[in-house]
N, C-alpha and C positions, 0 to 999 in steps of 0.2 A: 325125466319122469321117474319118480320113486316107485320101487316095488312095494307090494303089500307087506312083505317081510320087514322091510326097513320101517315102514309106517307102524307096524306092530311093535317093533323094537323100541321106537320112540315112545309109543304109548305105554309100553311096559315100564319105561323109565321116566314117566311124566313128572315124578317128584323132583327130578334133576332140572326140569324146565319149568319150575314153579312160577316164573315171571311171565310165561306165555299163557294166554287163555287156553283152557283144556281143548277146545275145539280147533285151536290153531297150532297145537303142538307138532303136528305132522309137517308143518310148513317151515320148521327151523332149517337154516341153511346147512349145507354139508360142513362148512367151516365151524359153525357153532356146535353141530353134532359131534364132530371130532374133538374139538376143544373141551367140551363138557365131559365126554366119555373118558378122555385121557386124564383129565383132572380128577374126576369124581367117580368114575366107574370102577368096578372090580376087574381083576384080571380076566375073569370069565366074560364080563361085559365087553372088554376090549377084544378078546378072541372072537366073540360073536360079531362085533363090528367089523373085524378083519374078514370074516366069512361073508358078511353081507355086502360090504363095499369093495373088498379086495385089499390086501395089504399094500400093494403098490399104489392104489388110488388113495388110501388113507395117508400113506407116506407123502404123496404128491400134495395133498391138501395141507398136511402138516408143514411141509417145506414152504409152500406159498404163504402160509400164515406167519412164518418166521420173518417175512419181509415187512409185516405191518408195524406201524409205529406203536400201537398199543396191542401187546400180546398178553392175553389173559391166562396163559399157561404158566403154572408155577415153575420157577427156574430148575428145580430138581427133576420135575416131570419132563420138562423140555430137554434137559441134558440126557436123561435116560432114553427118551424116544429118538433123539438125534443119533445116539449110539446104536440103538436097536434097529432103526430104519437103515442106517448106513450098512449094517451087517446083513439084514434080512430082506431089504427092499431097495437095493441099489440099482 
């Protein structure tokens, strides 16, 4: 169950989820939320994501996503956050 703060965060960044109907934006998966924010969010957005979901939870989601055949995270972003999470969320 999503907290209202996470729903508000998604709604504040609705432009990043342009392909979802506005009334369905809150229903994006955690994987899609993490993927989108790491790729397109600012560092302030990412810090807020860590506050809302927890850095260890975001790191676990990120690591699970790395096992997918189609990973939509840019290679340089993936490399940065692999190093970041290994250091800060091991």
